[in-house]
Backbone as CSV, one residue per row, in Angstrom:
resi,resn,N_x,N_y,N_z,CA_x,CA_y,CA_z,C_x,C_y,C_z
1,MET,-10.977,2.560,45.216,-10.028,2.959,44.185,-10.522,4.213,43.490
2,GLY,-11.703,4.171,42.889,-12.264,5.351,42.283,-11.670,5.718,40.944
3,TYR,-10.945,4.840,40.329,-10.426,5.135,39.008,-10.575,3.923,38.107
4,GLU,-10.318,4.148,36.850,-10.582,3.149,35.820,-9.408,2.197,35.605
5,LEU,-9.735,0.929,35.498,-8.778,-0.101,35.108,-9.245,-0.649,33.768
6,ARG,-8.318,-0.856,32.858,-8.697,-1.341,31.530,-8.037,-2.689,31.251
7,VAL,-8.754,-3.500,30.496,-8.253,-4.792,30.079,-7.565,-4.577,28.739
8,GLU,-6.265,-4.840,28.685,-5.476,-4.605,27.467,-4.774,-5.879,27.045
9,ARG,-4.664,-6.029,25.731,-3.866,-7.127,25.197,-3.301,-6.719,23.853
10,VAL,-2.369,-7.501,23.343,-1.685,-7.158,22.100,-2.668,-7.131,20.934
11,SER,-3.460,-8.191,20.779,-4.437,-8.226,19.688,-5.748,-7.609,20.163
12,PRO,-6.424,-6.876,19.293,-7.683,-6.244,19.689,-8.717,-7.283,20.145
13,LEU,-9.513,-6.904,21.109,-10.551,-7.773,21.630,-11.869,-7.437,20.946
14,ALA,-12.483,-8.431,20.347,-13.795,-8.260,19.720,-14.866,-8.690,20.708
15,TYR,-16.029,-8.091,20.616,-17.137,-8.412,21.507,-17.501,-9.891,21.415
16,ALA,-17.518,-10.442,20.211,-17.857,-11.864,20.032,-16.873,-12.756,20.792
17,GLU,-15.606,-12.389,20.799,-14.611,-13.164,21.528,-14.809,-13.030,23.035
18,LEU,-15.157,-11.842,23.476,-15.454,-11.615,24.888,-16.584,-12.538,25.334
19,VAL,-17.664,-12.557,24.574,-18.817,-13.401,24.897,-18.432,-14.876,24.875
20,ARG,-17.745,-15.283,23.844,-17.360,-16.699,23.681,-16.448,-17.149,24.831
21,THR,-15.484,-16.343,25.186,-14.520,-16.707,26.222,-15.166,-16.786,27.601
22,LEU,-16.049,-15.860,27.907,-16.628,-15.819,29.242,-17.880,-16.670,29.397
23,SER,-18.451,-17.127,28.296,-19.713,-17.875,28.369,-19.575,-19.225,29.072
24,GLY,-18.397,-19.772,29.172,-18.211,-21.059,29.829,-18.081,-20.969,31.335
25,HIS,-18.258,-19.802,31.909,-18.085,-19.608,33.348,-19.426,-19.245,33.982
26,SER,-19.909,-20.098,34.857,-21.254,-19.951,35.402,-21.437,-18.707,36.277
27,ASP,-20.359,-18.161,36.808,-20.490,-17.003,37.694,-20.255,-15.669,36.984
28,ILE,-20.019,-15.715,35.671,-19.779,-14.489,34.897,-20.718,-14.476,33.694
29,GLU,-21.281,-13.319,33.408,-22.207,-13.179,32.282,-21.890,-11.894,31.521
30,VAL,-21.985,-11.962,30.200,-21.843,-10.766,29.374,-23.246,-10.373,28.937
31,ARG,-23.611,-9.125,29.182,-24.935,-8.616,28.809,-24.765,-7.451,27.845
32,GLY,-25.785,-7.216,27.036,-25.780,-6.065,26.153,-25.433,-6.434,24.736
33,SER,-24.771,-5.509,24.068,-24.454,-5.674,22.649,-23.018,-5.244,22.384
34,ALA,-22.616,-5.387,21.134,-21.261,-4.995,20.736,-21.045,-3.487,20.893
35,GLU,-22.121,-2.717,20.911,-22.002,-1.264,21.060,-21.919,-0.844,22.526
36,ALA,-22.686,-1.533,23.373,-22.726,-1.177,24.790,-23.092,-2.413,25.599
37,GLY,-22.146,-2.902,26.358,-22.390,-4.099,27.148,-21.742,-4.010,28.506
38,GLU,-21.868,-5.096,29.248,-21.273,-5.161,30.574,-20.948,-6.602,30.920
39,VAL,-19.977,-6.760,31.803,-19.651,-8.060,32.370,-20.182,-8.033,33.799
40,VAL,-21.013,-9.023,34.098,-21.657,-9.114,35.403,-21.190,-10.390,36.083
41,ALA,-20.797,-10.284,37.337,-20.391,-11.449,38.116,-21.424,-11.678,39.211
42,ARG,-21.670,-12.927,39.481,-22.657,-13.298,40.487,-21.990,-13.523,41.846
43,HIS,-22.704,-13.093,42.862,-22.347,-13.434,44.234,-23.667,-13.732,44.928
44,GLY,-23.848,-14.972,45.325,-25.140,-15.384,45.867,-26.182,-15.307,44.762
45,ASP,-27.290,-14.669,45.059,-28.374,-14.543,44.072,-28.315,-13.233,43.295
46,GLU,-27.295,-12.436,43.528,-27.219,-11.118,42.903,-26.103,-11.030,41.879
47,GLY,-26.335,-10.230,40.841,-25.315,-9.933,39.845,-24.766,-8.539,40.078
48,HIS,-23.464,-8.389,39.880,-22.806,-7.096,40.087,-21.939,-6.787,38.874
49,GLN,-22.074,-5.590,38.365,-21.261,-5.178,37.217,-19.801,-5.075,37.646
50,VAL,-18.915,-5.738,36.876,-17.487,-5.628,37.162,-16.733,-4.956,36.023
51,ALA,-17.359,-4.888,34.846,-16.701,-4.235,33.710,-17.754,-3.736,32.726
52,VAL,-17.349,-2.777,31.930,-18.203,-2.195,30.895,-17.527,-2.390,29.552
53,TRP,-18.342,-2.680,28.539,-17.842,-2.824,27.174,-18.389,-1.681,26.325
54,SER,-17.510,-0.970,25.634,-17.906,0.065,24.678,-16.864,0.119,23.560
55,GLY,-16.532,-1.067,23.039,-15.450,-1.168,22.072,-14.134,-1.491,22.745
56,ARG,-14.106,-1.367,24.051,-12.992,-1.758,24.906,-13.587,-2.169,26.243
57,LEU,-12.827,-2.913,27.028,-13.324,-3.429,28.296,-12.617,-2.719,29.439
58,PHE,-13.388,-2.172,30.378,-12.816,-1.455,31.506,-13.763,-1.520,32.705
59,GLY,-13.238,-1.223,33.866,-14.054,-1.193,35.067,-13.486,-0.249,36.093
60,SER,-14.335,0.117,37.040,-13.932,0.956,38.175,-14.299,0.196,39.437
61,PRO,-13.404,-0.647,39.913,-13.743,-1.514,41.041,-14.069,-0.734,42.310
62,ALA,-15.057,-1.266,43.046,-15.468,-0.659,44.302,-15.085,-1.528,45.494
63,SER,-14.458,-2.681,45.221,-14.080,-3.598,46.296,-12.980,-4.527,45.789
64,ASP,-12.352,-5.231,46.725,-11.362,-6.239,46.330,-12.021,-7.331,45.490
65,TRP,-13.283,-7.637,45.771,-14.041,-8.633,45.012,-14.141,-8.217,43.545
66,HIS,-14.519,-6.954,43.303,-14.602,-6.430,41.936,-13.234,-6.496,41.257
67,LEU,-12.210,-6.072,41.975,-10.849,-6.081,41.440,-10.418,-7.505,41.093
68,ALA,-10.726,-8.474,41.962,-10.382,-9.871,41.691,-11.089,-10.388,40.451
69,HIS,-12.355,-10.025,40.279,-13.073,-10.452,39.074,-12.487,-9.810,37.820
70,LEU,-12.142,-8.540,37.892,-11.517,-7.874,36.741,-10.207,-8.557,36.357
71,ALA,-9.390,-8.859,37.349,-8.113,-9.540,37.082,-8.360,-10.925,36.496
72,ARG,-9.357,-11.621,37.005,-9.702,-12.951,36.489,-10.181,-12.863,35.037
73,VAL,-11.036,-11.893,34.731,-11.519,-11.707,33.356,-10.349,-11.406,32.422
74,ALA,-9.451,-10.525,32.850,-8.274,-10.205,32.029,-7.461,-11.457,31.763
75,GLU,-7.258,-12.263,32.795,-6.478,-13.497,32.653,-7.159,-14.464,31.672
76,LEU,-8.475,-14.619,31.787,-9.218,-15.503,30.884,-9.109,-15.053,29.427
77,LEU,-9.000,-13.749,29.229,-8.913,-13.181,27.873,-7.478,-13.105,27.359
78,GLY,-6.522,-13.558,28.142,-5.124,-13.472,27.737,-4.644,-12.039,27.681
79,ALA,-5.161,-11.238,28.603,-4.862,-9.802,28.626,-4.238,-9.437,29.973
80,ARG,-3.975,-8.160,30.132,-3.490,-7.662,31.412,-4.412,-6.546,31.868
81,LEU,-4.436,-6.327,33.155,-5.268,-5.301,33.759,-4.372,-4.121,34.101
82,VAL,-4.690,-2.966,33.518,-3.819,-1.797,33.616,-4.582,-0.612,34.205
83,GLY,-3.963,0.054,35.177,-4.558,1.228,35.795,-4.276,2.490,35.006
84,GLU,-4.897,3.566,35.417,-4.754,4.857,34.736,-3.314,5.343,34.673
85,ASP,-2.516,5.000,35.670,-1.122,5.440,35.713,-0.162,4.404,35.146
86,GLY,-0.713,3.381,34.487,0.114,2.358,33.860,0.485,1.198,34.764
87,GLU,0.001,1.211,35.999,0.303,0.108,36.912,-0.417,-1.164,36.454
88,ILE,0.235,-2.298,36.639,-0.276,-3.591,36.196,-0.775,-4.385,37.397
89,TYR,-1.991,-4.883,37.292,-2.583,-5.757,38.294,-2.604,-7.159,37.710
90,GLY,-2.343,-8.157,38.552,-2.352,-9.517,38.043,-2.432,-10.542,39.148
91,VAL,-2.520,-11.799,38.726,-2.590,-12.914,39.654,-1.321,-13.731,39.488
92,ARG,-0.619,-13.932,40.606,0.580,-14.759,40.596,0.481,-15.737,41.752
93,ASP,0.581,-17.007,41.422,0.467,-18.063,42.427,-0.820,-17.947,43.239
94,GLY,-1.903,-17.546,42.559,-3.206,-17.443,43.216,-3.424,-16.180,44.018
95,ILE,-2.427,-15.286,44.043,-2.498,-14.041,44.809,-2.709,-12.859,43.858
96,LEU,-3.708,-12.019,44.150,-3.943,-10.803,43.379,-2.970,-9.749,43.874
97,GLU,-2.223,-9.153,42.944,-1.220,-8.172,43.338,-1.081,-7.053,42.310
98,GLN,-0.507,-5.982,42.771,-0.130,-4.847,41.919,1.213,-4.390,42.442
99,GLY,2.247,-4.692,41.657,3.598,-4.370,42.114,3.914,-5.122,43.393
100,ASP,4.285,-4.379,44.437,4.620,-4.987,45.728,3.409,-5.137,46.647
101,VAL,2.247,-4.682,46.190,1.036,-4.730,47.019,0.271,-6.018,46.732
102,GLU,0.007,-6.787,47.782,-0.793,-7.999,47.654,-2.176,-7.729,48.236
103,PHE,-3.215,-8.037,47.437,-4.590,-7.864,47.894,-5.102,-9.105,48.604
104,GLY,-4.517,-10.253,48.324,-4.910,-11.495,48.958,-5.136,-12.600,47.944
105,LYS,-5.501,-13.775,48.445,-5.792,-14.905,47.572,-7.073,-14.620,46.801
106,VAL,-7.040,-14.865,45.503,-8.202,-14.600,44.657,-9.415,-15.358,45.171
107,GLU,-9.248,-16.619,45.495,-10.395,-17.415,45.955,-10.992,-16.835,47.228
108,ASP,-10.178,-16.299,48.132,-10.693,-15.683,49.353,-11.416,-14.377,49.052
109,LEU,-10.872,-13.586,48.143,-11.496,-12.311,47.771,-12.851,-12.544,47.112
110,LEU,-12.933,-13.552,46.243,-14.185,-13.863,45.568,-15.213,-14.408,46.565
111,TYR,-14.763,-15.207,47.505,-15.656,-15.773,48.510,-16.225,-14.656,49.415
112,ALA,-15.404,-13.671,49.740,-15.815,-12.593,50.649,-16.942,-11.749,50.107
113,GLY,-17.040,-11.624,48.801,-18.117,-10.861,48.198,-17.789,-9.402,47.973
114,PRO,-18.750,-8.718,47.365,-18.535,-7.327,46.919,-18.758,-6.266,47.987
115,THR,-18.117,-6.400,49.130,-18.218,-5.377,50.178,-17.404,-4.160,49.743
116,SER,-18.064,-3.042,49.661,-17.445,-1.811,49.159,-16.328,-1.315,50.067
117,TRP,-15.310,-0.734,49.443,-14.202,-0.136,50.178,-14.679,1.036,51.031
118,SER,-15.771,1.673,50.628,-16.234,2.865,51.334,-16.977,2.524,52.627
119,GLN,-17.234,1.234,52.876,-17.970,0.864,54.104,-17.032,0.724,55.265
């Protein structure tokens, strides 16, 4: 993709709420502080950054796995995932999609792991 996707919602997202909401999920971790943090998702024994916090939450996915985690985080926060051009990414009936484009079943994308699009 090579561009930024941001997590947006009607009410502002506070860092404390981000931590509280994601802390109940064993495969997702929030690291850092309210000034500069990151959301890290685990695959196997490794952690991979899927989003950055700097007063707002955003990411630049490098794989369908990253994109699926970003969409999942947005959903957990009651937010939507929005691209630079205003396109909306979301999960419907377990399928990650953007408009008419389907990326696949979220569970399959997460299982496949963070294989980069550039490979």
